[in-house]
C-alpha positions as CSV (number, residue, x, y, z in Angstrom):
1,X,39.4,5.6,-30.5
2,X,41.2,7.9,-32.9
3,X,42.7,10.7,-31.1
4,X,40.0,9.9,-28.5
5,X,37.3,11.6,-30.8
6,X,35.8,8.9,-32.6
7,X,36.2,5.2,-33.3
8,X,38.4,4.2,-36.4
9,X,35.7,2.2,-37.7
10,X,32.9,4.9,-37.5
11,X,30.8,6.5,-40.3
12,X,32.7,9.6,-39.4
13,X,36.1,7.9,-40.0
14,X,35.0,6.6,-43.5
15,X,33.8,10.1,-44.7
16,X,36.9,11.4,-43.5
17,X,39.0,8.8,-45.4
18,X,37.2,9.4,-48.7
19,X,39.1,12.4,-50.1
20,X,42.4,10.8,-49.0
21,X,41.5,7.8,-51.0
22,X,40.3,9.8,-53.9
23,X,43.6,11.9,-53.9
24,X,45.7,8.8,-53.9
25,X,43.7,7.1,-56.7
26,X,44.1,10.1,-58.7
27,X,47.6,10.5,-58.2
28,X,48.6,7.0,-59.2
29,X,46.6,7.0,-62.2
30,X,48.3,10.5,-63.3
31,X,51.7,9.1,-62.5
32,X,51.0,5.9,-64.4
33,X,49.6,7.8,-67.4
34,X,52.2,10.7,-67.6
35,X,55.1,9.2,-65.9
36,X,55.6,6.6,-68.8
37,X,55.2,9.0,-71.6
38,X,58.4,10.4,-72.9
39,X,58.4,14.0,-72.7
40,X,61.9,15.2,-72.7
41,X,63.8,15.5,-76.1
42,X,66.8,13.6,-76.6
43,X,70.2,15.1,-76.1
44,X,71.7,16.8,-79.2
45,X,75.3,17.0,-80.1
46,X,77.1,20.0,-79.1
47,X,77.4,22.8,-81.6
48,X,81.1,22.8,-81.1
49,X,83.5,19.9,-80.4
50,X,84.5,20.1,-76.7
51,X,88.4,20.0,-76.3
52,X,89.7,17.2,-74.2
53,X,92.9,18.2,-72.1
54,X,95.8,16.0,-73.0
């Protein structure tokens, strides 16, 4: 019994788990697709040289 309301292997538990599974699948696909694409620009050289203290 899950929280004493329904069994974990019931149809209610299956229906309740479907949105969670869909969310996790969509998030995984999004992170794989966009997480591997380089979106940041490489760092540029500073306009003026930065003085180094001696």
